N, C-alpha and C positions, 0 to 999 in steps of 0.2 A: 920876167918869168916868176910864176908864183910857187912860192915855198908849201912844202905839204900842209902846214897849220893853216896858212893863209887860204889854200884852197879848200881845205875843211871848213873855214868859217864863211867862205862864200856859197859853198854847198848848202851848209846849214841855214843861211839866211834865204837862200833861194827857195827850199823847201818851205821855210816858215811862210814866206811871202804866198807862195801858192797853197799852203794848208789854211792859214788864216780867213782869207776870203771864203772858202769853202764851208768853214765852220761858221762863220758869221750868217752865210745864207742859209746854212742848216738851223741855226739857232731862231731865225726868223720866220720859220715855219711854225714855230710853237706860240701858243697864246701867252700872254704875259700874266703868269700867275704870281709874280714877286710879291713879297711884303707878308703882312700878317692879316689872316682872315679870322673874323669874330662872327658867331652865329647872328643872324639877323633876325631870329625870333627870341622874344623874351622867355618863351615857354622851353622847358628842357625835356618834356616828354616825347616819346619816339616821333609820333605825327604831330608836327607843331600846328597843324590846321584844326585840331580837334582838343577837346579839353583831356585831363589826365584820367586814369583809371579805366573804367568800364565804357566810358564816353571815347576812348579810343576806337572802340568797334573792331579790335583785332579779329581777324578771321581764324581763330583757334578750334581746335578740335574740341568734343567735349570734354576728354580727359585734362588738356591743356587749359581750358576754360576753368575747370574747377580748381586747377593748381593756381592760376591767376587769381581768383576770387579768394582762395585762402590765402595767398600772399597779400592781397589787400587787406583783408580783415586782420592779418598779423600786423600789418603796418598800422591800421587804425587803434590798434591795442597797444602799441608802441613798440612791438619786436621789430627789429630793423634786419633780421638775418636773411631775408629774401635777395636783398641787393648783394653781389660779389664784393662791390666796392668797399663795404664795410670792414672786409677783411683785406684791404688794399690790394685785391686782384685787379688787374688791368681791365678795362671796358671791352677790348676786343673790337673785330668787325661784326655788325655795322655800328654798333652802340658809338664807337669811338667819334663817328662822324656828328654826333651831336655837338661835338666842340664845347665841352665844359670849360676847357682853356683855348686860348686862339689856336689855329691850325696853320702850319706852314706847308706850303707846296715847293718842291725842289724838283725841277725838270731837267733831266738829262737825256741824251740820245737813246739810251736803253733802258733807263730806269726812272719813273718818276716816284719820288718819296713824298709821303704826308707823314708829319711829325706834330707833337703836341707834348708840352711839359706835364699835362695831365697824365699821371702814371707813367711818364716818359715812353709813350708809344710811339712806334714807329712802322709805318707801313712802307713796303716796297711793292710797286707795280712795275712789273717787267713788259716793257714794250718792244723788246728786241727780236720779236717774232718767234719765239720758243713755245714749243708746245708743252703739254701738262707732262711734269714728270710721273714716271712710274709709281713711285712712292713718295708721299708728301709727309714731313713730320709735322705733327698737329701743332697748333699755335693759337694764341688768342686772336692775333691779327689774320691770321690764315696766309694762303699762298694766292697772290693776284698776277693774272696776266692781264694786260690791257692793249688796246688799239687806238692809236691816234687816227681821226677821221677829218677829211676835208669836205663838209658837206655842201659848200656853196661854189667849189673848184675855183677859188681865188688862189689857191697856191699855198694856203696856210691851214692848220689844223683848228678846228673849231670845237671838236668834241673828243673826250677821252672815253671810250667805253671800256669797262673793267670787270672781271669775273673773278670773286674770290672763292676758294674752298679750302678744305684741309684744316678744320677747327678742333679746338680742344675747349672743355668748359670748366667750369660753369660760366655761361654767359647768358644775360638777360638784355632786353632792348631799351630798358630804362630803369630808373630808381624805384618805381613801383612794382618791381618784379614780374613785368611783363616777359612771359619765359619763351626760350627756344627750347628745341627738343633735346632732350639729354643724350640722344645720339650723336650729337654734333654733326650732322650730315648737312649742315646749311650750306645753302649755294648764295651767294648774295651778288647781285648784277648791279652795275651803276653806270649812269651817263653823267659826266662831269662837264661843265660849259660855261663860259662867261655869256652875261645877258648882252644881247646884240647892241642896245642903245645906252648901256651903263656898264662899263669895263670894270669897275669897282664892284659888281654884284656877281657872285658865283652861285650857280645852281648844282645841286647833286640830286639826281632822280635815283633813288635806292629801291631796288625790288629785292625782298628777301623770300626766298623759298626755303621752307623748313618742314619737317614732318609734323611740328606742332601746328601747323596751319592746314586748313581745307583748301587753300589757293595761293599763288603767290600774293606777296602784299607789297604794294607801292607806295612810298611816301616821297614828298619832294622837301628839302632842306636847304635853305639860302644862308649864304655867308657875305659878309661886306667887308671891303678891304679897308683897314684900320690906316688913316692916313699918318698918325703919331703913335707909333707901336711901341708898346713897354712889353717886355717878355717876362712873363713871371716865373718863379720858381715854385713848384709845387711838389711837396716831399709828403707823400700820404701817411707814412708812419710817425712823422714828426709830431702831428696834431691828432691823430686818431687815438681817443680815448675808449673805444669800443674794445671789450675783450670777451671773445667767445670760449665758453668752456662747455665742452659737450655739445649739448643742443641749445644751450642758454647763452644769451648775449648780455653781458654787464656793462657797468660804465665805470672807469676809473677817475675818481675825484682829483681836485687840483692837489690836494695832500697826499696823493697816492693810494688812497684806500678803494676797495672795490665796493660798488654800489649797485642797487637793482636798477634796471632800465624799464621796467614796468611795476604797476602796483601789485603787492602780494607775491612777488617773485620769490621762489624758494632760493635759499643760498646754496652754493656750489658744495657738492660732495666733497667731504673732507675726511673720508675714511682712511687715507693713506697718511694723514697728518697726525691722527691720534693714535698712533701704535703704543699699547701699552709696554711699559718699561720690562726688560726680560732680567 
């Protein structure tokens, strides 16, 4: 006759044996995205198939084309203020997918996570069948809902389709200050999938719908699985010597003194440091 404790142990073991195979079968449905993914493109501009700057041929409205050209002119003069990363602000979506530092994909039954040590960014893509919430708290990464798709009917998922909304800014698409609209009404749609004949190559087809554009803009970014990963630690503020004062960006020297970042730059306003003695 089984004692209460023995009966409980047997019941637990039975439940475990029936649950684990089901979980294993469920995990086998998903593609293997384990490991470290580094960008397969040497270029870090938004569309890796084209040169940077105006050669990106971004479908900008006249207003935002003028903003982009002004950002490029400022960059050529030495001014870096058009890039929010100068102030250690995160890249956000979709720029995070440039993969300045390696990406990691963590797939679970209800959520797929994309993380990087660059700006310590983390995306949560909900794949549990939920609908859009009535109110989204804006964030740089946005709120993402995804759906796994078995395109060839073999019982395993091939593609993760994602839509992301609910942004805050400022955000740009790359370090050249390629702008997104200041209203932050961006919608980003993605198709993420492994290459059929090379499971160590990952594709992300990214379509950005934004009021700064005359049409949706689709680019394709590729990542390769790193066989010997080393995970870097990236601390933006640790090595950031840029100092913004008002609308001007200055540089902090190794000895701690403030320096101009461009030729003939005026010094900061010191009116509150030169108060006459009472």
